[in-house]
C-alpha positions in Angstrom: 16.5 19.6 -4.4 12.8 20.4 -4.6 10.4 18.7 -2.2 7.5 18.7 -4.7 7.5 18.9 -8.4 6.0 21.9 -10.2 3.2 19.7 -11.6 2.3 18.5 -8.1 2.3 22.1 -6.8 -0.1 23.2 -9.6 -2.5 20.3 -8.8 -2.5 21.1 -5.1 -3.2 24.8 -5.9 -6.1 23.9 -8.2 -7.6 21.5 -5.6 -7.2 24.1 -2.9 -9.0 26.7 -5.0 -11.9 24.3 -5.7 -12.2 23.4 -2.0 -12.1 27.1 -0.9 -15.1 27.8 -3.2 -17.1 24.7 -2.6 -16.6 23.5 1.0 -17.7 25.6 4.0 -14.9 26.6 6.5 -15.8 24.1 9.3 -15.9 21.2 6.9 -12.5 22.0 5.3 -10.6 20.8 8.4 -12.6 17.5 8.5 -12.0 17.0 4.8 -8.3 17.5 5.2 -8.0 15.1 8.1 -10.0 12.5 6.2 -7.7 12.9 3.2 -4.7 12.4 5.4 -6.1 9.3 7.1 -7.0 7.7 3.7 -3.6 8.8 2.4 -1.9 6.5 5.0 -3.5 3.6 3.1 -2.0 4.7 -0.2 -0.7 1.3 -1.0 -4.3 0.3 -1.7 -5.5 0.5 -5.4 -8.1 3.2 -5.0 -6.4 5.4 -2.5 -3.0 7.1 -3.0 -0.2 8.8 -1.1 -1.1 12.0 -3.0 -3.9 12.4 -0.5 -1.4 13.3 2.3 -0.1 16.6 1.0 -3.5 17.5 -0.3 -5.0 16.8 3.1 -2.5 19.0 4.9 -3.1 21.8 2.4 -6.9 21.6 2.8 -6.8 21.3 6.6 -4.4 24.3 6.7 -7.0 26.6 5.2 -8.5 26.8 8.7 -5.3 26.8 10.8 -3.5 30.1 10.5 0.1 29.1 11.4 0.1 26.1 9.0 -1.4 28.3 6.3 1.5 30.8 6.6 4.1 28.0 6.3 2.4 26.5 3.2 2.2 30.0 1.7 6.0 30.3 2.0 6.5 26.8 0.5 4.2 27.4 -2.5 5.1 31.0 -3.1 1.8 32.6 -2.3 
């Protein structure tokens, strides 16, 4: 059983590429934590639970051991 669908993986890869190009390294971690916090309130109309895995992926760009685990999960 897959944890995430292929479509979700593609969306997360695309978002990570955009963040890597547009957001400075120090701000990536803060952006990731912010996404995770707002993802907890996913039951609200504007926010969504999709923010949780994206927040982890963005924050992981600055944390080496999480980055390596995500690379294994996404095949990079």
